[in-house]
C-alpha positions, -999 to +999 in steps of 0.1 A: -572-049+222-541-050+206-515-023+215-493-007+194-465+000+210-442+036+196-415+044+182-396+069+202-413+106+192-390+133+196-413+164+204-426+189+178-384+209+179-373+177+159-407+165+144-399+189+110-362+176+106-374+137+109-405+143+085-381+161+061-356+130+064-387+106+054-398+128+026-362+133+011-359+117-024-378+123-058-414+116-043-409+152-017-421+174-045-456+161-040-490+180-030-480+182+008-465+220+000-496+238+009-500+219+039-482+235+065-491+205+087-483+176+064-447+172+075-458+164+113-480+143+101-461+119+083-436+119+115-465+113+138-477+086+117-438+071+114-436+074+153-471+061+157-480+033+132-511+032+114-521+066+133-532+084+102-560+056+096-579+077+122-583+102+094-594+075+068-620+066+095-634+097+104-639+108+068-655+077+060-680+085+092-684+115+079-696+102+047-719+081+058-734+110+087-719+093+116-701+120+122-702+157+113-696+165+079-694+207+090-670+204+120-631+210+101-605+234+096-602+239+056-595+275+042-604+297+070-600+332+072-583+348+108-615+353+124-631+319+118-598+303+126-602+320+160-634+308+163-621+272+155-597+279+178-619+284+204-640+256+199-619+231+194-605+245+230-639+241+246-641+204+234-606+195+251-620+212+283-650+193+282-636+161+276-611+175+306-647+174+323-656+140+315-628+125+327-626+143+364-660+128+367-649+091+361-646+068+394-612+071+408-588+045+394-554+043+374-552+074+353-523+075+333-508+112+317-528+116+279-509+134+253-540+137+227-532+149+190-558+164+166-547+157+135-564+178+111-547+211+130-518+189+146-524+205+180-509+188+209-527+190+244-518+168+275-543+159+302-524+145+335-535+139+369-522+162+396-532+163+434-564+137+423-574+161+392-569+158+358-551+191+346-553+200+308-526+219+291-531+234+260-508+236+228-481+214+244-449+203+221-460+165+222-461+134+246-436+139+278-421+105+284-447+077+302-478+093+284-503+074+263-505+089+230-545+094+218-546+098+183-582+115+171-595+144+156-620+171+168-651+160+154-649+129+176-644+149+208-677+168+197-693+138+191-684+124+223-693+154+244-726+160+224-737+123+234-739+112+200-708+090+202-694+071+234-657+065+236-656+028+235-674+033+207-651+060+192-618+034+201-636+005+188-644+021+151-614+038+150-619+068+157-594+069+186-562+053+187-539+048+216-504+040+222-482+033+253-474+001+269-501-022+275-506-016+314-510+017+304-530+018+273-554-007+289-560+021+320-563+050+296-592+029+278-606+021+310-607+056+318-622+070+288-647+045+287-658+054+323-669+083+311-694+069+287-719+069+320-711+110+319-746+120+316-764+092+327-744+092+361-752+132+367-722+147+350-723+184+344 
């Protein structure tokens, strides 16, 4: 698999400044103003080339029926946003459980960004067990960055899509060194036997 090396990522504390610099100029007054995460998406796209292609791949899969059309954020009331937040947290915890069920092996730390809400989380192995940290500022040095969407995690967790398929179809893009990306890909694909292998 072709590994795309990321540009240095400064974390959320500097991402807005980077994005504003990228958007500066005559074109900066476009429809981005209504989306508070838009500038962060631009900065992520700069740090991780072609990462926003995930959004296009996911959108196409929604239209074709391969991925659920109803799992989205959009315009929601505070109560709906709270339910969405709980749903996203549950999906990430379930992914952590799947990774914990994988056979022992090289397990690089994963920084996962869900593009629609621009939510960063991190799964790192400590004492042989994957630990999930929600709402981090961004990846730590040496992390493999996994760019994806909530609907993709839901499909994987529900057994409608394997992690291997999600990567191959462009629903998940991995960024890091060649060796770490290969290890992360193998770790994710090891969860494809989660249900058949007796995962709970």
